[in-house]
C-alpha positions in Angstrom: -63.7 -29.7 31.2 -63.9 -25.8 32.1 -67.5 -25.6 30.8 -68.4 -28.3 32.7 -67.2 -26.7 36.3 -68.4 -23.7 35.5 -71.7 -25.4 34.6 -71.7 -27.1 38.0 -70.3 -23.7 40.2 -73.6 -22.1 38.2 -75.9 -24.6 39.0 -74.8 -24.9 43.1 -74.9 -21.3 42.9 -78.4 -20.9 41.7 -79.6 -23.9 44.3 -77.5 -22.2 47.2 -79.9 -18.9 46.4 -82.8 -20.2 46.0 -82.9 -22.4 49.6 -81.6 -19.0 51.6 -83.9 -16.9 49.8 -87.0 -19.6 50.7 -85.2 -19.7 54.3 -85.8 -15.8 54.5 -89.1 -15.8 53.1 -89.9 -18.4 56.0 -88.2 -16.9 58.9 -89.9 -13.2 57.9 -93.2 -15.5 57.6 -92.3 -16.9 61.2 -92.0 -13.6 63.1 -95.2 -11.9 61.2 -97.2 -14.1 62.2 -95.8 -14.5 65.7 -96.7 -10.5 66.0 -100.3 -11.4 65.4 -100.6 -11.2 61.3 -102.6 -13.4 59.6 -101.7 -16.3 57.8 -102.3 -14.6 54.1 -101.0 -11.3 55.3 -97.5 -12.9 56.8 -97.3 -14.6 53.3 -97.2 -11.8 51.6 -95.5 -9.2 53.2 -92.8 -11.9 53.9 -92.4 -13.4 49.9 -92.6 -9.1 48.3 -90.3 -8.0 51.3 -87.9 -10.4 50.2 -88.0 -10.5 46.7 -87.4 -7.0 46.4 -84.8 -6.9 48.6 -83.1 -9.8 46.9 -83.5 -7.5 43.7 -82.0 -4.6 45.3 -78.8 -6.8 46.4 -78.2 -8.4 43.3 -77.7 -4.8 41.9 -75.2 -4.4 44.7 -73.3 -8.0 43.0 -73.9 -6.7 39.8 -72.4 -3.4 40.1 -69.5 -4.8 42.4 -68.6 -7.2 39.6 -67.7 -4.5 37.3 -66.7 -1.4 39.6 -64.8 -2.0 43.6 -64.6 0.9 45.4 -60.8 2.0 46.6 -60.1 1.4 50.4 -60.3 5.0 51.4 -63.9 5.1 49.5 -66.1 2.7 51.4 -68.1 5.7 52.6 -69.3 5.9 49.1 -70.2 2.4 49.3 -72.7 3.0 52.5 -74.0 5.8 50.8 -75.2 3.8 48.1 -76.6 1.0 50.5 -78.7 3.7 52.6 -80.4 4.9 49.3 -80.9 1.4 47.6 -82.3 0.5 51.2 -84.6 3.8 51.2 -85.9 2.9 48.0 -86.3 -0.6 48.4 -88.6 0.5 51.6 -90.6 3.1 49.5 -91.6 0.8 46.6 -92.1 -2.4 49.2 -94.6 -0.3 51.4 -96.0 1.0 48.4 -96.6 -2.5 47.1 -97.8 -3.8 49.9 -100.3 -1.1 51.0 -101.9 -1.7 47.1 -102.1 -5.6 47.6 -103.0 -5.5 51.5 -106.4 -4.1 51.8 -108.6 -6.2 53.7 -106.5 -5.8 57.1 -107.3 -2.6 58.6 -104.6 -2.8 61.2 -101.7 -3.5 58.7 -101.1 0.0 57.3 -100.1 1.0 60.9 -98.2 -1.6 61.7 -96.3 -1.6 58.2 -95.8 2.3 59.5 -94.3 1.3 62.7 -92.1 -1.3 61.5 -90.0 0.7 58.7 -87.1 1.7 61.2 -86.4 -2.4 62.0 -87.0 -3.2 58.2 -84.8 -0.4 57.1 -81.7 -1.0 59.4 -82.1 -4.9 58.8 -82.1 -4.4 55.0 -79.1 -2.2 55.5 -77.4 -4.6 57.4 -78.2 -7.2 54.7 -77.1 -5.4 51.9 -73.7 -4.3 53.6 -73.2 -7.9 54.4 -73.8 -9.0 50.7 -71.3 -6.1 49.7 -68.6 -6.8 51.5 -69.1 -10.4 50.6 -69.5 -9.4 47.1 -66.0 -7.9 47.7 -63.9 -10.1 48.8 -65.5 -12.7 46.4 -64.5 -10.5 43.2 -61.4 -9.7 44.9 -60.3 -13.4 45.4 -61.8 -14.0 41.9 -59.5 -11.1 40.7 -56.5 -12.6 42.3 -56.7 -16.1 40.9 -57.2 -14.9 37.7 -54.0 -12.6 37.9 -52.1 -15.4 39.2 -53.4 -17.6 36.8 -52.4 -15.1 34.2 -48.5 -14.9 35.7 -48.4 -18.7 35.4 -49.3 -18.7 32.3 -47.2 -16.1 31.2 -44.0 -17.6 33.1 -44.8 -20.8 31.1 -45.2 -19.4 27.6 -41.6 -17.8 28.7 -40.0 -20.9 30.0 -41.3 -22.8 26.8 -40.2 -20.2 24.6 -36.6 -20.3 26.6 -36.6 -23.9 26.2 -37.0 -23.9 22.9 -34.7 -21.5 22.2 -32.0 -23.8 24.2 -32.9 -26.5 21.8 -32.5 -24.9 18.8 -28.8 -23.6 20.1 -28.1 -27.0 20.3 -28.7 -28.7 16.8 -26.8 -25.8 14.9 -24.3 -25.8 17.3 -23.6 -29.7 17.3 -24.5 -29.4 13.1 -21.5 -26.8 12.7 -18.9 -29.3 14.3 -19.8 -32.0 12.4 -20.1 -30.4 8.9 -16.6 -28.9 9.8 -15.7 -32.6 10.2 -17.2 -34.1 7.1 -15.7 -31.0 5.3 -12.3 -32.2 6.5 -12.9 -35.9 5.4 -14.0 -35.3 2.2 -10.8 -35.1 0.4 -8.7 -37.7 2.7 -11.0 -40.1 3.5 -14.6 -39.8 1.7 -16.4 -42.9 2.6 -16.1 -42.2 6.1 -17.4 -38.8 5.1 -19.9 -40.6 3.8 -20.9 -42.6 6.6 -20.7 -39.7 9.1 -23.2 -38.0 6.6 -25.5 -40.8 7.2 -24.9 -40.7 10.7 -25.8 -37.2 11.1 -28.8 -37.8 9.2 -29.9 -40.5 11.4 -29.2 -38.2 14.6 -31.2 -35.2 13.2 -34.3 -37.1 12.0 -34.1 -38.9 16.0 -34.2 -35.1 17.5 -36.7 -33.6 15.4 -39.2 -35.7 16.8 -38.6 -34.9 20.6 -40.0 -32.2 22.5 -39.0 -31.1 26.0 -42.8 -31.9 27.3 -42.5 -35.6 26.0 -39.8 -37.3 28.3 -38.1 -40.4 27.3 -36.5 -43.2 28.4 -32.9 -43.9 29.6 -32.9 -46.3 26.7 -33.9 -44.1 24.1 -32.1 -41.5 25.2 -28.7 -43.8 25.2 -29.6 -45.1 22.0 -30.0 -41.2 20.5 -26.3 -40.7 22.4 -24.7 -43.4 20.5 -25.7 -42.1 17.5 -24.1 -38.7 18.8 -21.0 -41.1 19.9 -20.9 -42.8 16.6 -20.4 -39.5 14.2 -17.5 -38.5 16.6 -15.6 -41.7 16.7 -15.4 -40.8 12.9 -14.0 -37.4 13.8 -11.4 -38.6 16.4 -10.9 -42.3 15.1 -9.3 -44.8 18.3 -8.7 -41.8 20.1 -12.1 -41.5 21.6 -13.4 -44.4 23.5 -16.6 -45.0 25.7 -17.9 -46.8 28.2 -21.7 -47.0 29.2 -23.1 -48.6 31.9 -26.3 -48.5 34.2 -28.2 -50.7 36.3 -31.5 -52.2 34.9 -34.2 -50.8 36.9 -32.9 -47.5 35.4 -33.4 -48.6 32.1 -37.0 -46.8 32.0 -36.3 -44.3 33.7 -37.6 -41.0 32.3 -35.6 -37.7 31.4 -35.7 -34.5 29.1 -34.5 -35.6 25.8 -31.0 -34.7 24.3 -30.0 -33.8 27.6 -27.1 -36.1 27.7 -25.6 -35.1 24.2 -24.3 -31.4 25.2 -22.8 -33.0 28.4 -21.3 -35.8 26.4 -19.8 -33.2 23.8 -18.1 -31.2 26.7 -16.5 -34.1 27.9 -15.2 -34.9 24.7 -14.0 -31.3 24.3 -12.4 -31.0 27.7 -10.6 -34.9 26.8 -9.7 -34.8 23.4 -8.7 -30.9 22.8 -5.0 -30.5 23.3 -4.5 -34.0 23.4 -3.1 -37.0 21.4 -3.5 -39.8 23.1 -6.4 -42.2 23.6 -8.8 -40.6 25.7 -12.2 -42.9 27.5 -15.6 -41.2 28.1 -17.4 -42.9 30.7 -21.0 -42.5 31.7 -23.0 -43.9 34.1 -26.4 -44.3 35.2 -28.2 -45.4 38.7 -31.4 -44.8 40.3 -31.0 -43.3 43.7 -34.6 -42.7 45.8 -37.0 -41.2 43.6 -34.2 -39.6 41.2 -32.2 -40.8 38.5 -28.5 -40.1 38.6 -26.3 -39.5 35.5 -22.6 -39.1 35.7 -20.0 -38.3 32.8 -16.3 -38.8 33.5 -13.5 -37.5 31.3 -10.2 -37.3 31.8 -8.7 -33.4 31.3 -5.1 -31.4 31.1 -5.2 -29.5 34.1 -2.9 -26.9 32.6 -5.8 -26.1 30.0 -8.5 -25.5 32.2 -10.9 -24.1 29.1 -11.2 -26.1 25.6 -9.8 -23.6 22.6 -12.9 -24.4 20.3 -16.9 -24.2 21.1 -19.2 -21.6 22.3 -19.5 -22.6 26.3 -23.3 -23.3 25.6 -23.0 -27.1 26.5 -23.1 -27.3 30.8 -24.7 -23.8 31.5 -27.4 -24.8 28.6 -28.2 -27.6 30.5 -28.1 -26.5 33.7 -30.8 -23.9 32.5 -32.9 -26.2 30.7 -32.9 -28.4 34.2 -34.0 -25.3 36.4 -36.6 -24.5 33.8 -38.4 -28.1 33.9 -37.8 -28.9 37.7 -37.6 -25.5 38.9 -34.3 -26.6 40.8 -31.1 -24.9 41.0 -29.2 -28.1 41.9 -29.2 -30.6 39.7 -26.1 -30.5 37.8 -22.4 -30.4 39.8 -19.4 -30.6 38.5 -16.2 -31.6 39.9 -12.4 -32.6 38.9 -10.1 -34.5 41.0 -6.8 -36.6 39.6 -7.2 -35.2 36.5 -10.5 -36.7 36.1 -13.6 -34.3 35.3 -16.9 -35.4 36.5 -20.4 -34.0 35.4 -23.6 -35.5 37.5 -26.9 -34.6 36.6 -29.9 -36.0 38.6 -33.3 -36.3 37.2 -36.5 -36.2 39.8 -38.9 -38.8 38.7 -42.8 -38.4 39.2 -43.6 -42.0 40.1 
């Protein structure tokens, strides 16, 4: 696609160039014929003059492609244009005098028209030089912005990858510790947990941040995680998951809910001995998917005593990198209930 676009741009440029060249030749031909020169003389003069001037303009455009004067050095560019126009006039007059020998009055006309030709040539070359500077400067700015955007994308992808890499070991270590604790007293549950952990990790390895999944798929993966946690905590962990039917196919980044639910489990079950219910509810609000996770908590222990604290901060950072908004994750607490709400913008 980029090559086809470049080819179309080049073809368009060539077409515009030749059309402009032909227009200039015809315009000068009409002026010379109006001043009394013959058709043949007018055609030769206009063709040779415009072609040579076009060559001079090409030198200017090509030179400015690789070197553009600084803001306080445009006098050098003007001097270069004057020298180039003077050279053009010298070569142009020599060629025309060599070709047109039948018209006795032409040499005198050519000599008298030098001032007009010089100022017109200078005006055209300066105009071409200014347009070239503006064009190349604009192209440089676009390339700079593109390089900056590419660098930012690479940095964003690298950070997203780093967040994902933090997520898996974070959960894996906790699960392995639980398996270790179960092996001695409850080997069957430890074996079951190993199979569940295997299924969970197999699912996480297949997903990338650039490939969103449906809410239904995300909840299926989340259920694998909850099954593992229920082996750890037994009857103490209870979950309630609900969502409206129209939200089932809405998209969200993969593995987004797991660290939020893990955070809810930490706040809800650590330092408590009773049954704790984690509630997860999803709904569609305008063009966004809203997911709410609630858990009871003990106000006397505002921070869990275990874990790295990666959960909510990692999710918030991930949402910002993917959607460029800082208001997509909110938390609140009321009546011993801690609530985490995330908003996932939908593209459709």
